[in-house]
N, C-alpha and C positions, 0 to 999 in steps of 0.2 A: 618326087617325094610327096607322100601323102600326109596331110596335116588334119588332125581331128580337132574340132572345136570342143571346148569343155562345156559350154552352155548350149544345150539342145532345147529347142522350142518344140513343145508337144502340140500337135495339131488337134488333140482331143479337147472338147469343151465340157466342163462339168456343169450339169443343170441343177445340182442340189442346192446351191445358194439361190438360184432363181425361184425354185419351188418354195423354198422357205419364205421368201419375200412375198410370193403370191398367197401363201397360206396366212401369213400375218396380215396382209391387206384384207383378205376375206374375213378373218375374225374381227378386224377393226370395223369394217362396214356392217357386219352382222350385229355387233354390239351397239353401234351408234344409230342404226336405223330402227327407230321405234315408232309404233303406231298406238298412241294412247286411246284413240277412239276407233274401236273395231266396228262399231255400229255407225251406219251412215244416217245421222240425224241432222235436220235443219234446225239449229238453235236460234232463239230470238237474238236480236242485236242489242248491245248496250255499251256504254262507255265505262271505263274503270280499269283497274288493274287486276290481273288474275293472281291466284295463289296456287301453290303446288302441294298444299297439305291435303292429302287424300287418303282416307281409310277405306271407304266403300263408295262405289259408283252405282247410282240407280238411274236407269234410263227408261223413258216411256216413248214409244214410237207412235206414229200416226194411227196405227191399228189398235192402240191401247194395249200393247204387249209390254210387260214389265221385264226388265233385265237387271239383275244384281251382279255387278262385276262381269258384264257381258254374258251371263248365263240366264237363259229365258226361264222365268218362273211364273206361277199362277198369281194373279193380282190379289187373291184372297190370302195368300200365305206370305205376303211381303214383310209383315211385321216379324213373323217367326224367322224368316231368312235374314233380316237385318239384325235381329238379336243374336243369331248364331255368328254372323260375320263380324259384329262389333263387340263380341264378348271379350272381356279382359283389356279393352282399350282404355287408357286413362283420359284421353280427350277424343271421344268418338265423333267422327265427322262424316257426313254424307254429301257427296257431290250429286246434285239432282240435275239430270239432263232430260228435259221434257221438250219434245219437238214443238215447233212453232204452232202447229195446227191442233195440238192437244188442248182440251178444255182445261181451264184453270183449276177446276175441282179435282182433277186427277193429281195435279201437282200439290194441291192443298191437302189431299189425302195423305201423301207421303210426308209432308211437313207436319201434319197432325201426329202421325206416328212418331216422328222425331221429337216433337215437343213432349209427348207423353213419356218418352224414354230418356229425355234430357240429352238428345244428340244435337250437334250443331249441323245446320244445313247450309250448303253453299249452292246457289242456283247457277248452273253453267250457262253461259251465253257466248255467242261468237262476237269478236271485236268488230267495231264500226268500220 
């Protein structure tokens, strides 16, 4: 006498749910992995707390190259670029990242531009 079972177990394995999980993890890690400093600058050390209010980032490297929001610009046109970038902001803020070896007069030049245009300047430092 032949008896047939009603519940057959299929030996096939569906990979669709596994690929969904892998794609969700990939998207999660891509969104959470951020690099706010694309330029490798050695900032001076200081104590204090940091702030996350940032409208425009100005970086000066050891070769006296200027970067506004990680885009290299000519130092002569920094005021024009800052005016374009901060146009329409109600509380314009500049994060100034000057490398440790940069002369203070270069940083003061950017601060002077900010003072003339009523921009707030925050000097970026690395924690102690």
